[in-house]
N, C-alpha and C positions, 0 to 999 in steps of 0.2 A: 504493500500500500504506500509506504514511504517513497519507494522508488518511483511509483506512478505519479505521486504528488510532485516530487523533485523534477521528474521528466516534463510534466505539464508546466511547471513554473519556468523551467529552462526554455521550453518552446515559446512560451509567452514572452519571456525576456528577449529571446532572439528576434521574435516577430516585432516587438516594440522597438528594438534597436534598428532593425531593418526599415521599419516605418519611419522612424526619425531621420535616418540617414537619407532615405529617398525623398521624403517630403520637405525636410528643412535644411539638413546639412548640405546636400548636393546642390540645391538651388542657390546657396550662399557661396559657392566656390569662388567666383570672381571677386566678390566683395572681400573675402578673406585675403585675396591676393592684392587688394587695393586697385583693381582694374574696374573702371566704370562699365555700365551696361544697363539695359532696360530692366524694369522690375520683373521678377520671375514668380511663377506660381508653384505650389507643391506638386511634385511628380512631373508635371508637363513642362515646367520651365517657361520658355517663351513660345512653345508650340501653339498655344491658343491664339497667338498673333499671326503666325505665318502659315498655319495649316490651311486656311482658306484664302491665302493670298500668295503672291510670288515673293520669295525671299528677297529678290533684288529690289522690289518696290519698297519693302519694309526697311532694308538697309538704307535706302534713299531718305527715309524719314528719320532713322536713328543716328546716322553718321553726323549730321549737323548738331545733334544734341550731345553725343557722347565722344565725338572726336574721331581721329583717324584710326585708332585702335581701341577696341572694347570687347567685352565678352557677352555671349548669349548662351542659352542652354536649350538644346533640342532634346527634350525628355531627359534621358540619363546621360546624354552626351554633352560635353563642354566644347564650345566653339569660340575660337578667337577670331574676330573679324578685323581686317585691316585694309587700309587703302594707302599705307605707307610704301612708296615705291622701292625704297631700299630694303625693307623687310620682304617685299614680294620678290625682289631679285634673289634674296637668300632662299626663300621658300621654293621657288620654281627652278632655280638654276644652281646656285652655289651650294646649297645643302640638299640637293635633290635626293641623295641617298637616304636621307632621314625623312623625306616627305614624298616618297615614290608612290605611295598608295593614295587613291582617290577616296573621297568621302562617299560611302555607300549606305543604303538603307538596311537595317537589320533583317528585314523580311527577305532580302535577297539570299541570305545564308552565308556560309563561309566561302569567300571567293577563292580561297586557297585549295579547297577540297571539292566544292560543288562541280559536277560534270559540265553543266551548261553555263560556262563563264566565257565572256568575250573580252576583247581588248580594252573596252571602256572601263569595265569593273575590275579586271585582273590587276594584280600587284606583284612586286618583286620579280623573281626569275621567270615566273609564268607570264607576267606582263611583257617582259623583255622578249620572250620567245614569240608571243602572239603579235607584238608590234613589229618585230623583224619580219614575220611572215606577211603581215598586212601591207607593209610599206611598198613592195613591188607592184601591188595591185593598183597603186596610185602614182606610179612612176610616169615621167614625161612620155616615154615610149608607149606605155599602156593607154594613157590619156589620148594620145594621137590616134591610136587604133579605134577608140570609141567615139571620136569626134563625129563620124557619120550618124551614129545613133543619137547623140545629143542634138545635132542639128535637125534630124528627122523628127524627133519628138517635139522640138521647139516649133518647127514648121507646122506640125499638126495642131499644136496648141493654138498657134496664131490663126489657123483656119477656123477653129471652133470659136475663138474670140470674135473674129470678123463676122462669122455667120450669126452668132447669137447676139452680137452688138448691133446688128442691122445697120452697119455703116454709120455709126454715130447717133442713131435714133433711139437706142436703148441703153440704159444704165446697167453695168455689169459689176459683179464682185470678182475682181481679178484674182484675189487670193484663192478662190475655189479652183480656178483654171490652173494656177501655178502649182497647186497641190497635185492635180492630174499630171502635169508635166514632170514633176520631180519623182513621183511614184513610177511613172512610165520609164524614165531613164534608169532608175535604180533597179527596177524589175528586169529590164533588158540587159543591163551590164552585170548585175550581181546574180540574178536568179535564172538567167537563161530564157527569159520570155521571148517568144518569137514574134517580132513585129510589135507595132503600137496597139495598146488596148485602153486608150484613154476613155474614161467614162464607162469602161466595161471591166475594170480590174478589181478582182475580189479583195485584194489587199487594201485598196484605197480607203474604202469605208471603214474597214477594221482599224486601220491606223488612225484615221480621223477620230474614231471613238476612243482609242487609247489616249490620244493627246487632249481630247475634249471631255473626258470623263471627270466627274467631280473628284476633288482631292480628299474628301472626307472618308477615305477607306479606313474603317475601324481597325482592321488587322494591322495596317501600316502604322496607324497612330499609336496603338498600344505596344507595338514592337519597339518603338522609340522609347516609350516610358519604362517598359519592362523587357529589356533585351534578353534576359535569361530565359524568357518564355517565347522568344522569337521563333525557335524551331517548331514549337507546338502551334503557334499562330500561323506559321507558314503552311504546315500540313493541313490545318483547318481551311485556310484560304484556298489551297489547291483542291481539297475535297468538295468545297462548295462552289468552285469556279463555274461549273456547268450551270448550276441552278441560278447563279448570279449573272449568267451570260457574259462572263468576263471576256472582253475582246482580245486581251493580250494572250490568254490561254488558247483561244481559237486560232490566233495568228501563229503562235508557236507550233500548234498541231499541224497547220498547213505547211510551215517551213520544214518541220521534221519529215513529213510525208514526201515533200519535194526532194529533199536531200537523200532520203533513203531510196527513193525510186531511181534517182540518178546514179547512186552508188551501185544499185542492183544492175542497172543497164551497163554500167562501166565494167563491173566484175564479169558479167556474162560475155561481153565482147572480148575481154582478156582471156577468158577460158576457151573461147573459140579461136583464139590466136589472131583476132582481127586487129588492125591498126586503129588506134584511137584517133578521133578527129582532133584538129588543132584546138588548143584551149580557147574557149569562147567567152566564158564568164567566170565569176568568182567561185561558183560551186566547182566547176571543172578545175580551176586553179588550186582550190583547197583540197579536193579529193586526190589530186596528184601527190600530196604529201600526207595523206590520212594514214594514221597508225594508232592502234589502241595503246601503244606503249609510249605515246608522245611525250608525256611529262614525267616519266618514271625517274629520269635523272634529276629532275628538279626536286622531287620529294626527298632524295637522298641528301640534299644540301639544305633542305628546309624551304618551304614554299614562299616564305617571306624574305628569304635572303636576296640581297641585291648587290651586284658589283658592276658599277658602270664600266670599268676597264675590261672586264672579262669578255672574251670573244667566243666563248664556248656556248653555242646556242644550237639546240636540236630543232631543225626546221621541219617539225612534224606536228600534226593536229589529230586529236581524237575525233571520232565522228560527232560526238556531242559538241565539241568546240567548233567544228564546221558549221553545225546548226546555229550555235550561238553567234558566230561571226556573221553569218548571213542575216540573222535577226537584227543585230545592232546596225548593220549597214542599211537595212530596210527602214528602220526607225530614224536613225541619224540622217540618212540621205533624203528623207521625206520632208519633215516639218521645218527644220532650220533653214533649208534652202528656199522653200516656198515662202516662208515668213520674210526672209531677207528680200526676196523679189517683190513681195507685196508692199513691204514698208518702203523700199526704194521707189516703187511706183507712186506711193503716197507723197513722198517728199518731192518727187519730180513734178507732180501736179501742183503742189503748194509753192514750188519755185520754178515757174515756167522758163525763166532765163537760164537756169541750170539745165533744164530739159533740152532747150535749143542748143546750148553749147555741147551737150552730149550727142545730140543728133548730128551736129556738124562734124564731130570727131568720127562718128560711125560712117558718115558719108565719105570723109577723107580717107579713112583707113580701109574700110571694107568695100566701098563702092556699091555697085549693084549686084544682085544675085547672079552668081556665075563663078565669081571668086577665083582664088588661086588653085590650080590643079583640079578644077571642077567641084571642089568642096567649098561651100559658102555658108557662113564665114569660115575661114581656115583657122587652124590652131595658131599659126603664126600671126594672123590678123588679130585674133582675140588677145594675144600677148601684147600687142601694141596699143590696146585701148586703155591707156593710163587714166584718162578722165572717167571712164566707165568704172574702173576699179576704185577710183577715189570716191565716186558716188556711193558705191556699195560699202566701202569702209566707213564713210561718214554716217551712213545709215546705221551701221553696227556700233558706231561710237555713241550715237544718240539712244539706240535701243539695243543693248547687249543681250540678245534674245536667249543665249545659253550661258549666262553669267554664273549660274549655279554650279557649272562643271569646273569652275576655277576654284577648286577646294582640294585640300589634302589632309591626310591622316598622318600625325607624327608617330613614327614607329620606334623612335629612340629619343629619349629626353635630350633636348638641346636648347639653343637660344635663337630667337629672332629679334634682332635689334637689342633692346634692353630687357626684353621679356624672356623668362624661362618657360619653355613649352614642354609639358610633361608628355611622355609616351601615352598614346591613347587619346590625346586631344586633337580635335579637328581645327583646321585653319581655313577660313572662308575669305577669299579675296573680294573686296567690294569694288567690282569692275565698274559699276555705275559712277561711283565717286571719282575713281581714277580718270575716267573718260570724260568727265564733266568738270574737271578741276580748272578753275579760271587761271590759276598760277601757271598751268601748262598750256591751256588752249585759248587763253585770252578772255576778255569780258564778253565776247559774242559767243560764249560757249553753248548757248541754247539754240543758236541758229544753225541751219543746214548749209554748210559752206564746204563743198568737196575740195576746194583749192588747198585747204590746210593739210590734206592728205598727200599732196604732191611734193611736200618738203619734209619727208619723214625723218631725215637725218638730224633735224634740229630738235626733235622730241626726245625726252628721256625714255630710256627703255622701260617697258611695262607701264607706259601711260595709255596704251591701247592694246588690248589683248582679248577680243571677243572669241577667238578660237583657242584660248588657253595660252600657256607659255611653257618654255623649257622643253625637255624631251617628250612631254605628253601633249604637245600641241596637236590639235585635231588632225588626224591622218587624212581625212577626206576634204581638207580645205581647198586644194587645187581643183578637185572635181566640182565642188560647189561654185567656185569662181567661173569655171568653164560653163556650167549650166546657166548661171545667171547672166553672164555676158552674151552667150548665144541667144538667150530669150530676149534680152534687151535689144540686140541687133535686129532680130526678126521683127520685134514689135515696133520699135521707133523708126525703122526704115519705112514703115507703111502707115503708122498712126501717130497722132498726138494724144497724149493722155490729158484729159480735161476734167477738172473737178466739177462736181454738181452739188445740189442741195443735200444729197445723202452722203457726201464725202465727209467723213470724220474718222478720227483715230481713237479707238478704244482697245486697250490691251487686256488680254486675259491669260490664264494659265498659271501653273504653279512652278514646275521645273523649267518649262520653256515659255518664254513670252511670245504671244501670238496675237496678231490683230483679229478682232472679232470679224471684221470684214473691211475691204477696201473697195469702195464704190467709185467707178470711173465711167466716163464717156470716151469712146474711141473715135476720134475725128480722122477720117482718111486724109492722106497727105495732099491729095489733089483738091481738098476743100479747106486747106489751112487759111486761105485769105478771104474766105466767104464771110 
């Protein structure tokens, strides 16, 4: 009886201590360090503020109050927020070995051990292997090969815009069309889709639902507050996915089926002694190096181990990693590129003198359809469109749509500037504050002025980094620029973008900032002076 009483008392004491630590001690972490930050709540910390909002928008509110460096709490996780350029240089470059891991959600699971892990979430030696494998897919040689696909998709998007816009008589939401374009391109170059399927692609609506779904996922929310139960919450979320009609689960099933079918076809051809066709897309490329023992060597040195100088990389993928890589390229290649195009269109409408200057550059560099070597516009022509690139960069300066990705996990206690950062702490770069700092960009920081991007050498490093920074800079950046420039060439060669009464900019989204819609009128070129 005494043992039972003592056991009960001990359990109650442990529970009370755990409750106190979670509810009161943990939320006071930054106060104990003398670092300012917004007020926290028991258990959730600051999640009540950002859960239904975009973290980048909230940082825009908090930074003027708490300064360049302050602390917030995401459930059980401590996050140091900074827009100090010198600290960011340490974070992303100088001390990369201690900040090689990206901030990930607990519901994702252990990125060192989970089979379905892609290059965005991976860390340490596993990330280094996946990144080394992904890089060639976005090489200059490969991008030149896919130029005909990019141009064909852009041309088809333009025909839909022209037809549905009724030659300037009807207002259109161009964001919707740009989403069709970006999914068409990524499905053709990554998933082996034959020909264009704009407005007929099964992936498009699924991915729209993934990015448009509410952020109040209770499984994700509670996994942040109680990460020890994340594995249980993850299993429940997976078991109930079908009932909840979770679009991500449905998309994953489609990708798995596609990859498995392609692997089966490949294996059968090899068994028959047939010659495999020349690599056409990312699935083919990844299956060439598929091996179930792909990261066995990484486990022997520890999944989190990272050595920047080491050149020992096994260029192999498991079949699960092939699936994961295809999934991340579908997601990453869809929304961010479409959003950038739509936002650029908005700013071009609001600044017609910029639009005319861009059109003049397109006329001078690209001429009329027919182009160099029969491909219009050519890869070389797009490379000479400096003002077009400046317009896109200025758009991303004003709206860093993927700023959440510029975050890191401290894997070994170290310092950033004057601050000691303990292992297990996250560091979030305040991209918005850096890119709208009047000390860097001048008093006209709120204005859309692409010319400022033509003189990049005069800017401090890490004053502009919408694609991230350091070794983990976005691997698909060049493909995004390629799509965006091609679409702008096709569009502005034939139409002027004109704002209308419905034209306004409202941003939504949690992880990715996205315009709700971008309404335009397309005025044909032969009617410019009417």
